[in-house]
C-alpha positions as CSV (number, residue, x, y, z in Angstrom):
1,M,-28.3,39.3,-35.4
2,R,-31.9,39.4,-34.5
3,K,-31.5,35.2,-33.8
4,K,-28.2,35.8,-32.1
5,I,-30.4,38.2,-29.9
6,A,-32.8,35.5,-29.4
7,C,-30.3,33.1,-28.5
8,I,-29.1,35.6,-25.6
9,I,-32.7,36.4,-24.1
10,I,-33.3,32.4,-23.8
11,G,-29.9,32.5,-21.7
12,L,-31.2,34.8,-19.6
13,L,-34.5,32.4,-18.7
14,L,-32.6,29.7,-17.0
15,L,-34.8,30.3,-14.2
16,I,-38.3,31.5,-15.9
17,P,-39.2,28.4,-17.3
18,S,-41.8,28.9,-20.5
19,P,-45.8,27.5,-19.5
20,A,-46.0,23.8,-20.4
21,I,-47.2,23.6,-24.0
22,A,-48.6,20.1,-24.6
23,A,-47.7,17.8,-27.6
24,D,-50.1,14.8,-28.8
25,D,-46.9,13.2,-30.0
26,R,-44.4,13.3,-27.1
27,I,-44.5,10.9,-23.9
28,N,-44.4,12.8,-20.9
29,V,-41.5,12.0,-17.9
30,I,-42.1,10.1,-15.3
31,K,-39.1,9.2,-13.9
32,L,-36.0,11.3,-13.6
33,S,-32.2,10.4,-13.1
34,F,-29.5,13.0,-12.9
35,D,-27.9,11.0,-15.9
36,D,-31.1,11.5,-18.0
37,I,-31.4,15.3,-17.0
38,E,-29.2,16.6,-20.1
39,Q,-30.6,14.0,-22.8
40,N,-34.2,15.3,-21.7
41,M,-33.7,19.1,-21.2
42,N,-32.1,18.4,-24.5
43,L,-35.2,16.7,-26.1
44,Y,-38.1,18.2,-24.4
45,N,-36.9,22.1,-23.0
46,P,-38.7,24.6,-25.5
47,Q,-36.1,27.4,-24.4
48,I,-33.7,24.7,-25.8
49,A,-35.9,24.5,-28.5
50,Y,-36.1,28.0,-29.4
51,N,-31.9,28.3,-28.7
52,Y,-31.7,25.7,-31.8
53,D,-34.3,27.4,-34.1
54,S,-32.8,30.9,-33.6
55,L,-29.5,29.8,-35.6
56,S,-32.0,29.4,-38.7
57,N,-32.0,32.8,-39.9
58,I,-29.7,35.6,-38.6
59,S,-30.4,38.8,-39.5
60,I,-30.1,42.9,-38.3
61,P,-32.1,43.6,-35.3
62,G,-34.4,46.2,-35.3
63,K,-36.9,48.3,-32.8
64,N,-39.0,44.9,-32.0
65,E,-35.8,43.0,-30.6
66,K,-34.6,45.9,-28.6
67,A,-38.1,46.0,-27.2
68,A,-38.2,42.0,-26.4
69,L,-35.0,42.5,-24.4
70,E,-36.1,45.5,-22.5
71,G,-39.5,43.4,-21.4
72,M,-37.3,40.4,-20.6
73,L,-35.2,42.8,-18.4
74,A,-38.2,43.4,-16.7
75,S,-39.4,40.2,-16.3
76,I,-36.2,39.5,-14.8
77,E,-36.2,42.2,-12.3
78,A,-39.6,41.2,-11.3
79,Q,-38.4,37.5,-10.5
80,I,-35.3,39.1,-8.2
81,L,-38.1,41.1,-6.3
82,E,-40.0,37.9,-5.9
83,Y,-37.0,35.8,-4.7
84,E,-36.4,38.8,-2.0
85,N,-39.2,38.7,-0.7
86,N,-39.0,35.5,0.0
87,I,-36.0,35.7,2.3
88,K,-37.8,38.8,4.0
89,L,-40.5,36.2,4.6
90,L,-38.1,33.8,5.9
91,T,-36.4,36.6,8.2
92,G,-39.3,38.2,9.4
93,E,-39.2,41.0,7.5
94,I,-42.6,41.2,6.2
95,V,-45.1,39.3,7.0
96,D,-48.1,37.5,4.6
97,E,-51.5,36.3,5.0
98,N,-50.4,33.4,7.1
99,G,-48.7,35.2,9.7
100,P,-45.1,35.9,10.8
101,Y,-42.8,32.9,10.0
102,V,-41.3,30.7,12.5
103,P,-37.5,30.0,11.8
104,T,-35.9,26.6,12.3
105,Q,-32.4,25.7,12.1
106,D,-33.3,24.9,8.3
107,T,-34.1,28.4,7.5
108,P,-30.7,29.3,6.6
109,Y,-30.7,26.8,4.0
110,L,-34.1,28.0,2.4
111,I,-32.0,31.6,2.1
112,D,-29.3,30.1,0.8
113,I,-31.4,28.6,-2.0
114,Y,-33.2,32.1,-2.7
115,K,-29.7,33.8,-2.7
116,E,-28.1,31.6,-5.4
117,L,-31.2,32.2,-7.4
118,I,-30.9,35.7,-7.2
119,K,-27.2,35.5,-7.8
120,I,-27.6,33.6,-11.1
121,S,-30.8,36.3,-12.2
122,M,-28.2,39.4,-11.3
123,L,-25.8,37.6,-13.7
124,N,-28.1,36.9,-16.3
125,K,-29.8,41.1,-15.6
126,Q,-26.0,42.5,-15.7
127,S,-25.9,40.5,-19.2
128,L,-28.6,41.7,-20.5
129,E,-28.3,45.3,-19.5
130,Q,-24.8,45.4,-21.7
131,Q,-26.8,43.8,-24.4
132,I,-29.0,46.6,-24.6
133,K,-26.8,49.7,-24.0
134,S,-24.4,48.2,-26.6
135,F,-28.0,47.0,-28.9
136,D,-27.1,50.2,-31.4
137,A,-23.6,50.3,-31.7
138,N,-23.8,46.6,-32.5
139,V,-26.2,46.5,-35.0
140,N,-24.0,46.9,-37.8
141,K,-21.8,44.2,-36.7
142,V,-23.2,40.8,-38.3
143,S,-20.0,39.7,-40.2
144,D,-19.3,36.8,-37.3
145,A,-22.9,36.6,-36.1
146,Q,-23.2,33.1,-36.9
147,I,-20.0,31.9,-34.9
148,Q,-21.3,34.2,-31.8
149,A,-24.5,33.0,-32.1
150,L,-23.7,29.1,-32.3
151,M,-21.3,29.8,-28.8
152,Q,-24.1,32.1,-27.2
153,V,-27.0,29.0,-28.3
154,E,-24.2,26.3,-26.9
155,A,-23.5,28.3,-23.2
156,A,-27.2,28.9,-23.0
157,N,-28.5,25.2,-23.1
158,K,-25.6,24.5,-20.9
159,Q,-27.0,26.8,-18.3
160,I,-30.4,25.7,-18.7
161,I,-29.1,22.2,-17.9
162,W,-26.9,23.1,-15.2
163,G,-30.0,24.8,-13.6
164,A,-31.6,21.7,-13.7
165,E,-29.3,19.8,-12.2
166,Q,-29.4,22.6,-9.2
167,I,-32.7,22.4,-8.3
168,Y,-32.4,18.4,-8.8
169,I,-29.8,17.9,-6.1
170,A,-31.8,20.7,-3.8
171,Y,-34.5,18.8,-4.2
172,N,-33.1,15.5,-2.7
173,T,-31.3,17.5,-0.3
174,L,-34.6,18.7,1.0
175,Y,-35.5,15.2,1.1
176,Y,-32.8,14.5,3.8
177,Q,-33.4,17.8,5.6
178,I,-37.0,16.7,6.1
179,Q,-36.1,13.2,7.2
180,Q,-33.9,14.6,10.3
181,Q,-37.2,17.3,11.0
182,S,-39.6,14.7,11.0
183,N,-37.2,12.6,12.9
184,Q,-36.6,15.3,15.6
185,L,-41.0,15.6,15.4
186,D,-41.6,12.3,16.5
187,F,-38.9,12.3,19.4
188,L,-40.8,15.6,20.5
189,K,-44.1,14.0,20.2
190,K,-43.1,11.2,22.6
191,Q,-41.5,13.3,24.9
192,L,-44.9,15.0,25.1
193,D,-46.9,11.9,25.6
194,I,-44.5,11.0,28.5
195,I,-44.7,14.5,30.2
196,K,-48.5,15.1,30.1
197,L,-48.7,11.5,31.8
198,Q,-46.3,13.4,33.9
199,Q,-48.8,16.3,34.7
200,K,-51.8,14.1,35.6
201,L,-49.6,13.0,38.6
202,G,-48.6,16.9,39.6
203,M,-44.9,16.3,38.6
204,I,-45.1,19.0,35.2
205,S,-47.3,22.2,35.2
206,S,-49.3,23.1,32.0
207,N,-46.8,26.0,30.9
208,T,-44.3,23.3,30.2
209,I,-47.0,21.1,28.7
210,K,-48.0,24.4,26.5
211,S,-44.5,25.2,25.6
212,M,-43.8,21.7,24.1
213,E,-47.1,22.0,22.2
214,T,-45.6,25.6,20.5
215,S,-42.4,23.4,19.4
216,T,-44.3,21.1,18.0
217,K,-46.3,23.2,16.2
218,E,-43.4,25.3,14.8
219,L,-42.0,21.9,14.3
220,E,-44.7,20.8,11.9
221,M,-45.3,24.0,10.1
222,A,-41.5,24.4,8.9
223,I,-41.2,20.3,8.0
224,K,-44.7,21.6,5.9
225,M,-42.3,24.6,4.4
226,M,-39.9,22.6,3.2
227,K,-42.5,19.9,1.7
228,D,-44.1,22.9,-0.1
229,Q,-40.6,23.6,-1.5
230,Q,-40.1,20.3,-2.5
231,K,-43.2,20.2,-4.8
232,S,-42.5,23.9,-6.3
233,M,-39.0,22.3,-7.6
234,K,-40.5,19.6,-8.8
235,E,-43.1,21.6,-10.4
236,Q,-40.3,23.7,-11.8
237,L,-38.4,20.4,-13.6
238,N,-41.9,19.5,-15.0
239,V,-42.0,22.9,-17.0
240,M,-38.5,22.7,-17.3
241,L,-39.2,19.5,-19.7
242,N,-42.4,20.9,-21.2
243,Q,-45.0,19.4,-19.2
244,N,-47.8,20.0,-16.8
245,H,-46.7,20.9,-13.4
246,D,-48.7,18.6,-11.8
247,I,-47.1,15.2,-13.4
248,D,-46.0,13.0,-10.8
249,L,-42.6,13.1,-11.4
250,E,-40.2,10.7,-9.7
251,I,-37.1,12.3,-8.9
252,G,-34.4,9.7,-8.6
253,A,-31.2,10.3,-6.1
254,T,-28.7,12.4,-6.4
255,P,-25.2,10.2,-7.6
256,D,-22.7,9.6,-5.3
257,P,-19.3,11.9,-5.5
258,D,-16.5,10.2,-7.4
259,F,-13.4,10.0,-5.4
260,N,-11.3,9.2,-8.2
261,L,-12.5,11.6,-10.5
262,I,-12.0,14.4,-7.3
263,E,-8.6,13.1,-6.5
264,A,-7.7,13.4,-10.5
265,M,-8.3,16.9,-10.0
266,N,-5.1,18.9,-11.3
267,L,-6.0,23.1,-11.4
268,E,-3.3,24.1,-13.7
269,E,-4.0,21.5,-16.5
270,D,-7.7,21.6,-16.3
271,Y,-7.6,25.6,-16.4
272,N,-5.2,25.3,-18.9
273,K,-8.1,23.2,-20.9
274,A,-10.9,25.0,-19.7
275,V,-9.8,28.5,-20.5
276,L,-9.7,27.3,-24.4
277,L,-13.3,26.5,-24.3
278,S,-14.4,29.2,-22.4
279,F,-17.5,30.9,-24.0
280,N,-17.2,34.6,-22.2
281,V,-13.6,34.6,-23.3
282,R,-13.7,33.3,-26.7
283,A,-16.8,36.3,-27.3
284,K,-14.4,38.8,-26.5
285,S,-13.1,40.8,-29.7
286,N,-9.8,42.4,-28.7
287,S,-7.0,41.2,-26.7
288,Y,-7.6,43.8,-23.6
289,E,-11.1,42.3,-23.3
290,T,-9.8,38.7,-24.0
291,E,-7.1,39.0,-21.3
292,A,-9.3,40.6,-19.0
293,E,-12.2,38.0,-19.4
294,E,-9.5,35.4,-18.7
295,R,-8.6,36.7,-15.3
296,K,-12.1,36.5,-14.4
297,F,-12.5,33.0,-15.5
298,K,-9.4,32.0,-13.8
299,Q,-10.5,33.7,-10.7
300,A,-14.0,31.5,-11.0
301,F,-12.2,28.5,-11.8
302,K,-10.0,28.8,-8.7
303,E,-12.7,29.3,-6.5
304,S,-14.7,26.5,-8.1
305,F,-11.6,23.8,-7.1
306,E,-11.0,25.2,-3.9
307,N,-15.3,24.9,-3.1
308,V,-14.5,21.2,-4.1
309,A,-11.7,20.7,-1.4
310,D,-14.1,22.3,0.9
311,K,-16.8,19.9,0.7
312,L,-14.7,17.2,0.8
313,E,-13.1,18.2,4.3
314,S,-16.8,18.5,5.4
315,L,-17.8,15.2,4.4
316,E,-14.7,13.8,6.2
317,F,-15.8,16.0,9.5
318,E,-19.2,14.7,8.9
319,K,-18.2,11.1,8.6
320,L,-15.9,11.5,11.9
321,K,-18.6,12.5,13.9
322,L,-21.1,9.8,12.3
323,E,-18.3,7.3,13.8
324,N,-18.6,9.1,17.1
325,Q,-22.6,9.2,17.4
326,K,-22.2,5.3,16.4
327,D,-20.3,4.2,19.4
328,L,-22.5,6.6,21.7
329,Y,-25.5,4.5,19.8
330,D,-23.7,1.5,20.8
331,Q,-23.1,2.3,24.4
332,A,-27.1,3.4,24.5
333,E,-28.1,-0.2,23.3
334,L,-25.7,-1.7,26.0
335,K,-27.2,0.6,28.8
336,Y,-30.7,0.2,27.9
337,K,-30.4,-3.4,27.7
338,V,-28.9,-3.8,31.6
339,G,-31.6,-0.9,33.1
340,M,-29.2,2.2,33.1
341,I,-31.2,4.3,30.6
342,S,-34.8,4.9,29.4
343,K,-36.4,3.9,26.5
344,L,-36.5,7.6,25.8
345,A,-33.1,8.0,26.2
346,L,-31.9,5.2,23.8
347,E,-34.4,6.5,21.4
348,E,-32.8,10.0,21.6
349,Q,-29.5,8.4,20.9
350,R,-30.9,6.5,17.8
351,I,-32.2,9.6,16.3
352,A,-28.9,11.6,16.8
353,Y,-27.1,8.8,15.2
354,E,-29.8,8.8,12.1
355,N,-29.7,12.6,12.1
356,Q,-26.4,12.8,11.6
357,W,-26.1,10.0,8.9
358,L,-28.5,12.1,7.0
359,K,-26.1,14.9,7.5
360,V,-23.2,12.8,5.8
361,Q,-25.6,12.6,3.2
362,I,-26.2,16.0,2.5
363,A,-22.6,16.9,2.7
364,E,-22.3,14.1,0.0
365,D,-24.9,15.8,-2.4
366,E,-22.7,19.1,-1.6
367,L,-19.7,17.6,-3.0
368,F,-21.0,16.2,-5.8
369,K,-22.8,19.6,-6.8
370,A,-19.8,21.2,-6.1
371,Y,-17.5,18.7,-8.4
372,R,-20.1,19.1,-10.9
373,Q,-19.9,23.0,-11.0
374,Y,-16.3,22.7,-11.6
375,E,-17.4,19.9,-14.8
376,W,-19.2,22.7,-16.3
377,M,-16.3,25.2,-15.7
378,K,-14.1,22.7,-17.8
379,K,-16.7,22.8,-20.2
380,G,-16.6,26.8,-20.8
381,L,-19.2,27.9,-18.7
382,S,-18.7,31.0,-16.3
383,L,-20.5,29.8,-13.2
């Protein structure tokens, strides 16, 4: 049972990776593709390794194990507080030593990332609180410990892998966001150069210059923040791979959605198979609890199914907007060739077209992520 409890603890560490541990006989992961995440996590992640080791000896837990659970609960609560403080910084509720944060159009996206981390951590916290609450009552229930421990290890390991996959996808989505903002910044600087020339001719006031310079600075700060977030995500993946956080890890692109698999989705058939694999359902010991867990799993499974449909619809809409934006850009090119619009106006249409293309890439990433979550639920995870 001691090792069973250890498995539960490890399952709660999805977003609190252990410090990297150097090993003389291992080779660092330098290039990471999405398809290699699961294999590399199984090979190198220290939590997964500890999970498997925990199966070797099951015994009745004592005070030390309960203290470990309580210590882990405190760690998770501290992590949640950190995420909440990050959101408060982004929303302006609190101010750090760098001064007030200036919101940008990407601020909601960054806030959503932290909200998702809080959501996962809260689920982990609730699970751990329940374990602590029922710890004493379950001390003597060791007859099925090996089977339960095996399921918990498997579920915890899959959660860790899914967590790494989410970071990987978010890293690439941020890349597209950064490209969008960089395009806007380049265009803003070109506008600034022009109005500075107009100011010399007495056509523009100094207030207009100052306002545009302020907008430029705000955009530069937003881009820097997103790049810092990307760097943090790469460091998280390094630590989850049990290597130094500053390894120059090359992260590949998020795979394209497989529309054939998406089209083949069948809610009823997929659920009937998935519920038999559900770790939470199989963990229940009586029919009442099993039925209740089945209802929860069915609802979550349905929501995951519908989320894929929603993301597919969003992608199709963004593609339609891209076609419209391409037409506008083509028209602008013709107008520019005959002298009807300026080079700056043509550049504005080019950037609008490129940024819409980037929105399509982001929508594809979101669809891939939604379907990947659905795949994990088909394997029995409750997400």
